[in-house]
Residue, then its C-alpha position, 0 to 999 in steps of 0.5 A: a500500500f502506497s499513500m500520499a498525504a498533503f499536496i505541496p511542493f515537498q511531498p511525503a509518502c509512506w509505503n507498506a508491504m502487502p500483506y500488511d507488516w509494520s516492520m516493512r514500512a518506508v517513509m520517503a519524500f519527493w518533489t511534486s514535479f511531473s518527473e518525480v511523481a510519474a516514477p515514485a520511489a518505493p522499496s519494491p517497484d515491481a510489485e502491484r500496489p494501490i496508491a491512496m491519496e487524500s482528496t484536498g480540493v483540486y490539489w490531488k489532480p496533478v499527482g493523480h493525473a501523473l499516476e493514473g493508468r499505471f496504478e490503482l488510485v484510491l481517492a479518499n475523502a478527507m472527512f472519512i480519514r481523519n486521524i486522532p486530534g493532536r500533533k499532526s504532520d504530513v508524514k504522520d498523515a501519509e502513514w495513517i492513510a497507508d495504514l487505512l489502505a492496508h487494512g481495507l478501510l478506505r472508500g474511494s471517491f468517485v472520479p469521473p472520466e477525463k472527458v467528463q472532467e473537461l466538460r465540468d471545467l468548461t461549464r464551471t469556467r462559463k459560469q464564473l465568466t457569466r458572474e464576472i460579466t454581471r459584476h462588471t455591469q453592476r460596477i458600470q451602473k454604479t459609476l453612471e449613478d455617481a455621475n448622475l446619469k440615469l441610463t439604466e432607466v431608459i435602456s434595457s441593457i447598458v452593455g447592449v449596442t446602444g449602451r456600448a456606443i454611449l459608453r464609448a463616447i463618454i469615455a472618449g470625452e463626450d458629455d453633450p446630451e444632444r450628441l449622446v442621444e444621437l447614438a441611440g439606435g432606432r429600436l430604442k423605445a424611450p422618447k428623446p426627452a427622456l433620453l436627454d434627461a437621463l444623459t444629463g449629469r456631472i461626468t468627470d475624468h474619474h468617471r471616464f477612467m472607471 
């Protein structure tokens, strides 16, 4: 049984003989570069052995990807392998995980196939980008309010075609409401007097910079 504990640049690991023999234990450490992880040292490299790892966020992935396909990987939930509270270290954690693995007390977590992992990464990234767009839009709205511009009351989206055209003109230095209204698209339903009132404010260089 071969186990790895914390996933940091300097990685402790513990090897146990199978069948379990306390006297046949070895603790070693290695750097978590790909070349080091892809060929971990062990007293009996020819023996088939499972490798247990603690699933700590996404930090297990670089190690797991380097080892999968050559070993039986057991990804253990950190909640299920808690040791007795007290003095803890990465070496002790590695020894504890190796003991649990050797006695068959570890239940591996579900690891989806590589294509599913890639799809998850894409959907999570898209979700995060959508949230960032919303946050930036709200920041722009706050800046417009600070400049006494009520643009959000006359157009549905300040990041639409009309909104972007007006924002670009304001950033370029334009502050004449008459000229800004001319940038409004033909599909805009708000009447011209409402647009003029919404675009009349106090625009400073700081607002343009923001």
